[in-house]
N, C-alpha and C positions, 0 to 999 in steps of 0.2 A: 319335745325332741329338740336337741340343740342343733345349731347349724355349723358345728365345727368340722363337719366332714368335707374333706377335700377331694376324695376319690369316688365316694358313693353318694347317691341322693336317695335317701330312704323313702321319699314320698311315693315313688313308684310301687315299691313293695307294700307300703302302708295302704295304698289305694287297693292293690290286689287283695290285701288281707282284710279290708273292711273292718278294722279294729280288733281283729283276732290276733292277740299277741303270740299265742302258741304257734300260729301259722308262720309268723315272721321269724320266730325262733327256729322253727323246723327248716324253713327256706335258708335261713343264714347258715345253720349247721351243714346243710347240703352244699351250699355255695363255697364254704370254707374247704370242705373235702374236694370239691370240683377245682378250686383254685390250684390246689397242689397237683392234682391230676393234669390240668391244662398246662401248668408250668413244666412239669416233668415231660409230658407227651410232646408238647410243642418244641421243647429243647432237643429231645431225642429225634424227632421227625426232621427238624432242621439239620442236625448233624448227620443224619442218614440221607439227607437230600430226598426224603420221601415227601414229595410236594402234594401228592393226592391225600395222603393221611393228614398232612399239615392243614391243608384246605378244609377237610372235614372237621379237624379239631378246632380250628379257628371259628368255623360256622357254629359249632356246638357252644363254645366259649362265648360267642357273641350274644346269643340268647340269654344266657345266665348273667353276663355283665349288664345287659340292658334292663333285666329285672331289677337290678339294684342301682339303676339310674346312671350307670357308667356309660354315658352316650359316647364320649370321645373314644374310650376303650373299644366299645361295640363297633363304632365306625372304623377303627383301625383294624380290628379283627376281620370285619367284612372286607376291607381292602386286601388284607393278607390272603383271605380266601379267594378273592377274585384274581389277584396277581398270580397266585399258585395255579389256578385253573387255566389262566391265560399263558402260563409258562413264561411270565414276565418277572424274572426272579431277582433282578439286580438289587432292589431295595428290601426284599423279603427278610434277610437276615436282621437288618436294623430294625425293621418294623416288629419282628418277633421279639427281639430284645426289649423294645419299648413296651409292647403289649405285656410281656412277662413282668417287667418292673411295675407297670401300672396295676396288674393283678395282684402282685405281692404287696404293693403299697396299700391296696384296698383291704387286705386281709385283716389288719388290726381294726379297721373301721367296722367291718362286718362283724368281727368279734364283739364289738360294743353293743350290737343289737341283741346279743344273747341274754 
């Protein structure tokens, strides 16, 4: 496995897979679909100012991101979740934009795992 990945760290999913290439493929396919959903949903919830749904979406996205070793993105999503829940919304739009671009940037790298 090459180390040219800048956004994901496949070692996490490889550990979970225990050498099962099919498992990695399946998880990568699911994550690629999820990335699109997360990006679309977070964008919509932000526009609608639906902080409760945004917090839930960030929470869900965090788990998936962490599975692919996206620790920085995962921590950012956690922060979005907590800020929304605390109704501390000043930085949320910028954080959501960052999270979205990080997820989008990860997409081609996840694609390489297929």
